[in-house]
N, C-alpha and C positions, 0 to 999 in steps of 0.2 A: 617174348621180347618183353625186356624190363621198362617200366613205366617212370619217366621222371615227371616230379612233380614241378608244375608251372608257379609261379608268385603270382597270387591273386592280388589285384590292385582293389584297395579297399579306399573309397571317394570319402574325401575330408570334409569333416562338417561345416557347414557353412557359417564363415567368419571365424575358424579356426586358422587360416593361414594367413601370412603377412602379405598385403598387396604390394605388387610390383612399382617399379620405377613409371611405366607408363598410367597407372593408376595414381600416382601421387602427381604426375605432370598435368594430365587433365583435371585433376581437382583444382591444382593450383592455376591453372589456365581458366578455370572457371571463376573461382575468385576473384584473380587478377579482372575480368572480364565485368564481373558485377559491380568493383569499386570503381572501374573505368566509367561504367554507366552513372553510379551514384555521385561520383564527386565530379564529371565532367560540366556540370551547372554549378554546384556549390564550390568548388575550384578552380577549376578550368578558366571560368567567365566570371570576370568581377564587374560590376555594374554599379554605378552611380548617376545623381541627377546631375547636370553642367550647370552651369551660372547662368545659361537661357531658359533653362528647363527643360533642354533634350537631355535623352539618356546617352549617356557616355559609358563605354565598354573598353574592357581589353583583356588580353588572354595572360593565361599565367599554365601555359602548358608544361613546362617545365617541372613545377611543384606538382602540376597532375602526374606526369610521368615517375616523378619517385614517389609518390604516394602507392602508385599501383605496382611499381617494383617493388617496395616494401610488403604489401598484400601479398603480393606472388611469391617473394622469399619466406615471408611468415607464415604461409599456408604449409610450405614445404615442411619447416621447421617443427612444426605444429603435428604435423602428419608422421614426422620419423620419430618424434619424441613419444608419439600415442604407441606406435609399432615398438619402440625399444620397452616401454612399459608392459606391453601386454605380451612380449618374448619372454620377460623375465617375470612376469605374473608381481610387478612390483605396484601397489597401491600408491596413488597419489598421496593421500593422507593416513598413514597407516593406523591400525586399529588402536595401538598404544595412545598416540597421539589424539585421535578422536575421544576416547576414552579422558584423556588429559582434559580437552576440550568442554567435555560435559560435565568433569568435575569442576572445571574452572567456571561453568557457565551458573553453576548454584550460588557462587560467590561475585559474578559481576551484577545480577540484577540487583540486589541489596546496597552495593557499593554505588552502584548507578543512580539507585533512588536516594541514597543519602546526599551525593554532590547535587541532585537536582533540587533537593530542599536547601540547599546551602546556597545555590546560586545566587539569589538578589542579596545573601549577605556578603558573599566574596566581589562581587560584581556589580555592587549598588551605584556605583558611580559610573558606570559603563551604560548607558542607554542603550547604545547598538546591541550589545550582548544581550542584555532583559528583552528588547523586542525580539531578538532571534531566538531566543529561548521559548518565548511565547508561541513562534510561529511554529516549531519544532515541535512542541506540546501538542499543538492544533491537530497536525499531520499524523503525530502519533496516537490521538483520540481517534480522528477518522479512518487511519489505517487497523486499529481494533475492532471500531466497528463494521468495516468491511471484510475484517478476518472472520466474522460470524457467517457472512453470506458466502464469502470465495473459500476461506479456508477450512471451515469447520463443515459446510453445508455441500461446497463444491459446487455454488451457483455461481457462473462467471457474469457478473455484473459490471456493465461499462458506462452506467448513467447514475452513478452514486451521488455525482454532485446534485443530483436534482432533490432528493432531501436534505443536503447541505442547505441549498436555498430555500427549501421550504422551511425550515429552523429558522434562517435568518430574515424572512420576508414575514412568517408570523410574529417573532419578537418585533420587528420593527413596526409593523401594523398595529400588533397590540398596543404596544407602548405609547405610540404616538396618537392613537385615535382613541385610545379608553385611559391612557394614564398608567397603566398598569406598571409593578416594578418589575425588575429584571428575574427576582427569586419566584414570581408568581407566573411570568410569560415563559420560564423555561422550561418548566414540566408541560406545559400546554404546547409549546413548539414542538416538543419530543412526542407529545401526543398526537399531534398532527401530522409530524414527519411519519410516524407509524402507521398513521391511517392512509396515507398516500402510499407506502410501502406495501401494505395489504392491496391496495389497488392496482399496483404495477404485477403484485403477484399472481391475481386471479387470471391475467389473460396468458400469462407464461408457464400455467401448470402443466401442460402437454410438453413445452419446449424443452430443448438443453443445448449444450454445446454452441456452437456458431450461432443458431437461430435465437438461443435465448440471450447472447451477447447484443445481435442485432437489436432486438426488442426493447430491451435494457439503454441500450444507444439510443433510439428513437425515441423513449420515454424521457430522457435528460435533455433532448432538442427540445421536444415539446414543451416543459416547464419553462428551459429559458426562452423560449418564443412568447409563451404566454406571459411571463413577466417583462418581455421587452414590446409587447403589443398593448398589452392590458393597462394602458396608461391611466385610467380615472382610478385604479386600486394600487396599483404597484409604481407610477409615476412614469413607467416606460423607461427609456434610455437616461432620464435624469436621475431614476433611481429614489433612495428616499433618504433625505438629511434629518440632522437634528434628533438621531436615536439616542435616547436616555443612556447614560452610564450607571452602571452597579451601584447601590449603594452598600455600606456597611452594617447591617441590620436595621436599616431606614435613616443612618447617620451618611450624610453626602462627603463625598471626599476632595474637598475645594476648600478654598482659602478665607470662607466666609466665617463668621463668629460660630455658626451650627453646625461647623465642619468637624471632622475628626480630630485634625490637627490641633484645632483650637479648643477641643473637650478634653484631649489628652496633655495639653499646655506645651507641647512640641511644635518648631519652627514649621511652616508648610512647605514642602517640597513636590513639585510635579511627578518624583519620582515616587512617592507614596502610591499613587494610582496604577501607577504599571507594575509594582511589588504586588499590588492586591489582584491584577489582573493575572499574573504569574501563577499567584496561588490558586485562582478559581479556575485557571485549564489544568493545573495539576491535580485539583480535587477531582473536578471531573475525569480526568483522563483514568484516573486511581481508580475511580467508581466503574468506568467502563471495564477496566481490566478485572477488577474482583467480580462484576456481574457474570462477563463471560466466562471466567474461569467456574464460577458456581455454577452457572447454566451446562456449561461442557460435563460437569457431573453428574447431573441429572438425567431422568430418562428422555429430554427432550435433547440434549446434547448428545446422547448415545445415537439418538435418531437421525440427527443432523450428520453425523459422521456415518452411520449405515448410509443415511442418501449418498454421500460423497463417495464411499466405496462402490457402491451397485445400485443404483435404482430398482432393477427387477427384482434382485434377492432382498432388497428392503420392505418391496412390497410385497415379495411371498411370504414375508414373516409377519404380516401383519400389521404393519405399521403403515399410518395414514399419510401417504405421501404430501397430499393436501396440506392439511393441516402444518406438517413440519416443514413445508417449502413456506408457506404461509408466514409462520414464525419467526422462520429466518430472516426473510424479506422485512419484516416488522420491527426485531430486536434491533437488526443493523441498521435501518432507517430514522431509528429512535435516538440512537447514539449520533446520527449524522445531524438529527435536528437539533440535537444539545450543541454540537459543534458551531452548526450555524448560527443558533441564537447568540454562543459567544462572540463568535467573526462581526456579527452586527452591534453588540455593545460594545466592543473594544475598537471596531472602525469608526463608530459614530455616522457612518454613510455606506449604503448597499446600493447596489446597482448589477444588471444583468451581466456585463462585464466580467464580474469576479467567479461566474459560476458556468465557466464555460467547459468543453470536452476535455481540455488539457487537465483541469482540475483531475477530473476522474482517473486519466491514465495516469496522472503523478500519484495518487492513491492507490490504485492498481498496482503500479510499478512498486511501490512500497511494501505493500503484502507479497507479492511473487517474490522479490528479490530478498525480502527480510527471512522469507520461508513461511508457507502456507499453512495456517494452524500454530505457528509459533508466537509468542506474544512478545517475548524478549527480542526476536529476531525484526520483528516490525518496528521496534521501537528504536534498534541498532538502524534500521535501512532508513527508516526516517531523518534521523541524526544524521546519518552517513550522506543522504540524497539533499536535504535541505542544505545543511551544513557545507556540502561540497558545492553546491551553486554559490554560496556564496565566497568561496575560496577563489573561485576560478570566475568572480564577476570581473575581475580587472581584463579577461581575456574570453570575452565575449564572441569572437568570431571561432574560436576553439572548444568552447565550454559544451557545446551538444555533442563534436565530436568525441571527447573525453569521455564525456557519459556514457554515448551508445557504445564506444569501445568497452569500456568498464562492465557495462551492461552484457556485452556477449562475453566476455573472459568468463563473468560469475555464471552464465549458461552453460558455459562449455565444462569448468572446474565443479560449478557447485550447482547443479541443475534443480537441486530442491532448496536451493537459496541458502543464507548466511547461516540461520539456525534452522534448518529442516527437522521438521518434527511433525510427522502424520502418523504415529503409533496410535490405536484406539485407546479411549479411555478405559475400556473394559475389553478383556479378551481372554480366552479360554487357556489355561495352562495347561501343562503335561497331563497325559491322562493317570490316571490313579486307579488301582485295583480295590475294588468293595468287597468285602468279607461279609459272612452271615452274622458274625457277633456286631460288626458295624452296624447293620440293618437294625439287629435286635434292639442295639442301644440306643437308635434314631440318630446316629451320625451319617 
């Protein structure tokens, strides 16, 4: 009897087939349910204090329903678009476009640096832009400091604001108690912050992941509570006022006869001090960038990258993970201390309310959104986030909504950040064949 061949069913690989309509519908309904829960209190119910002190509220169910429908429809469109790309094997950003972006990035950094140098010249009469530039550069410096811990060493730190606070209070206490100048207190603030970074590093040597994040978060809150309750030293909730301003090699920037304007023979302007502060934080940020790049090329920088990729393999290669973690925490904390000292001298007043968890979350968001390990990405993310907050200042009710939506979209399309860069500094190239003549010649 003739045998007939029967077709053999080959199971499809996991994730290779497109999802059906039921999967898309379930996913969209789940997204709509999450939106309903999140927006029910934010959008659906509005509360205000009445004229008699009672709480008055009213509902906005129509707006809530519109948002839920938009989330449901948007989830369907996103999933359909994703399946269309997968079916045609189309990349969201083609390789040629990525290469163009990489080449363009080589010119973006110098142009951005030149523009930053010229900001006080171009916007000399616009105090708001100068203050905003100082604020952006402060967060750029904080982002580059945290990038050492998170981006290079791969240690999730949620209490980075603690080192920021240590630097600010160290400068304020040393300057107001002992009368030391800013240029003497600046390295001392960095050293003290690095010392506290090492103190934080010792208890968390065996921790990683979520547990490390919880401990660092607790450390930041402990520092804030100490500053709030140690009133004899820190002033408690009243803070420290009268923090001295920096001088130009001992020459104050004021309207007196011994001020810098009088010695140069030019009319005094309060903008002189703002421009001076702008170039101080720019110099500190560039110093942070230069030191970080240099350290990354040294053996300690390569050890940070090895620790980030695989701690077990790093230990098996003979790298001392204890020293590696402590140096990462100390280096990042030192730059945070420098930024804190500048913050204290710029404000002239500090209090514990300036060093909350929100600051740590903002700096961490800058590092993650910019691209962990990327110096240019952190700078662009700080400019976008701090400047974006200012652009939406008039839309206070929707500012955080737009910010959260932008973060979600970025996580979907650019999961490694704006300028994702996690390539190791040193890596093995293609294998080469070694001949006997090369061995004899010593090559």
